[in-house]
C-alpha positions, 0 to 999 in steps of 0.5 A: 500500499506505500513504497518509499524510495530513498524519499529526500528532503531538503528545506534550505540547508536542514535535510529533514528526510533523508533517503528513507526507504519504507513497504507498507503490506495491505492489511497492516497496522503500521507505526511510524515512531520519533521525536518531534522534529525526527521527519515524522510530518515530513514525510506524511506531508510526501504520502498525501501530497502536501509537501514535493520531495527533493528525492525518491521514489514514492508511490500510494496505492500503486500509484505515483504521488508526484505525477498521478496524486489524484489516482495515489489518493483516491482510497485514502483517508488521512488526519494530517496535524490537527483537524479543525472544524467549523465549532457553530456548526454541527458533526453533520452540517461539517461532515456533508460541508468537506465532503462537497469540496472533493466528492460528496457522498449520499447522506447513507454514508455519513450516517454510516461512518458516524456509527463506524466512530460511534457518534450517533445520536450526537451528529446533530449536535455543533461540534462547539459541544464536543469532546477532544474525544467526540473531536477526533472521532469526527475527524476519523469520521471524516478519513473514512467518508471516501471508504478509503483502504489506507488510512493515514493517521497522524497522531490521532491520539492527541491531546486526548484523555486517558479514556479519549486515548481508549476509545480513539484505540478500539475506533482504531482496532475496529476498522482494522478488523472489520473493514480491513483497512490498512492503517499507517500511524504517526504518535509518541504515544509508545504504549499505543504503539504497542497495543496496536501495530504489528510492525513500525518503524523509527526516525531519528534526525532524518534517517530510519534508525529501525524497521521491524516487529514490535515483537522484536523491538521488545526482543531484546538482547536477553536482559536480566533485572539485578538488585543489589546494594552497589549495580555499578560495584558488582557489574564491574566485578561482573565485567570482570570476570566475564560472566557479563556481555553488558549492563545497562540503566544501574539496573540492567545485565546481559548475561556473558554467552554460557552463562547461567543467572545462578552463577552471577548470584553465586559469585556476588554473594562469594564477594559479600555483595547482596542480592535483591533481586534478580529476574529476566526483564521484559523489555518494553517498546518504551525501553527499546526506543529510548535505548534507540535515541541514545544512539547517533544516526549513522553520518550525524554530526 
């Protein structure tokens, strides 16, 4: 559904996206992660034909966005940056007016999408009475009007409270499960990405620094959580005796090849260092992401 090859975007002397190659197959919920300024929104802007690439190839739904934008985006719905609605109009009136700018749809389609996002019964209320969560779901309803095959959602949970985030997650999962939509999701909410996405790509300073499954990202190196009186001293001893291969965050160690955890405990106790806990550490997406952000992309200043 999405194919990016060596996509690059320069703004004067600044490189916003640098040689990005990315593939999103049909039927997947794919997460695009990165800090503010990493290049996510610029990438999405190029996908939607709102930002012109400096170099590279960009295909959406099998069509080149730069040469045939209309066909490429015919079956695409998108939330890009902050969606804006007319506060003094109802939810229904907003949707009806917005589609009149593109391709009008019958009232039955508007009723259908309002039902999909859980706004049936509130379509006649003015948008100024909507909560943040309802506005976010109205934005999703707008993306569904052209009966898309692909949804591109740029920070759909931005500004939502925990209840609104929960509602948005279930809307996205339902659309994927029941309509079979392919969804590209850009988000800062790593716990939501972990629950929604099957594969992710991480950008840092305009470059892709990881692409793979969420399971691969969480697989890590097989870290153990080690709680002792003095972690640095304990890790120093274990490294010296080649019992661990690595250490991290003043609490995690990775065993050397062929070494078992009971050997660590025995050696520390022999050295008079009390061991309060040793256990397998289940890597979260947040752990993986933060560790990845500490590394500089190759070739960066």
